[in-house]
N, C-alpha and C positions, 0 to 999 in steps of 0.2 A: 476590708477596712474594719478596724476595731473601734467601737464606740461604747463608752462606759463599761469596758471589760467584756463586751459581747461582740463576737465576730459577725459582721453583716455579709450575707451572700450578695455580692455586688456585681452589677452590670456596668461596664464602662462603655457608654453609648456616645459615639462621636457625632451622632445626629441629633442629640438632645441639647437644648439650651437651659435645661433645668436640672437641679440636683435634688433628688427626692427620696425620702424614707417612706416606707409603708406605715400605715397607722398601727398595724400589729407589732412591727419591730419597734416603733416609737414607744409603745406600751411596755414591751418586754425589756427594752434597754433603759426604761425609766427616763426618757427624754423629757425635758421641760418644754412643752409646746405652748404656743400662744395663738390666739385667733387674730387673723389679719383684719385691719380696720376696713380695708377694701378688698373683697375677693378678686382674684386674678383669673381670667379665662385660661383654661388649659387647652392649647391647640394641639390636636393630634393629627396624624396623617390619614384619618378616616372621615368620610363624608358623614355629616350629621352628628359628629361627636361634640357634646356640649357639657363639659365638666368644668368645675372651678376649683382653684386652690384657695382654701379658706383658713389653713393653719400652717405654721412654720416653726422652726427651732434654730437656735444658735447652739451648736454642739461641738465639743472637742472630739477629735478623731486621731487615729494613728494608723499609718499604712507603711508597710515595708518589711525589712528583715534586718539581720545583724549588720549588714554592710551599708544599706541605703534605707532611710526612712523619711517619711513626711508626717508632720504633726501640726496641729493648730486647731483653731476654732473657726467654723464657717457656718453660713446660713444654709439651711436645707428646707425645701417645701415638704409638707406632709400630703401625699397623694396616694390614691389607690393603685399602687404598683403591683403588677401581676408577676408571680414566680420569683421575685427578688425582694430582698430587704431594702436595698438601696440602688438607685440609678444615679450614676455620676456622669454628668454631661461635660460639654466642651468648656464651660466657664471654670469649673473645678480643675479640669485637666490642664488648661492653659495657665491658670493661676499657679499651679504647682509643677509646671514644666514637664507634664507627661506627654 
């Protein structure tokens, strides 16, 4: 997925209900992030995991090739994503017919 002219190394995760950029990618792609008025608990599949989502962004994106493409502006959380720039979950995939 391309964001602000930068390709994001993306994981399409059918088990995730969140769409999230890493803070490092948000900085590199110069995303306009904002602090959430109320932090949201981040529920992971591990016992004792207690992280919170404190920032987000509304960002334009482009995904596809010459034949088929999807573009628009969506909300994404900013979370400590490991190994990927972006994790796309079921909300994004359903919204865009993936």
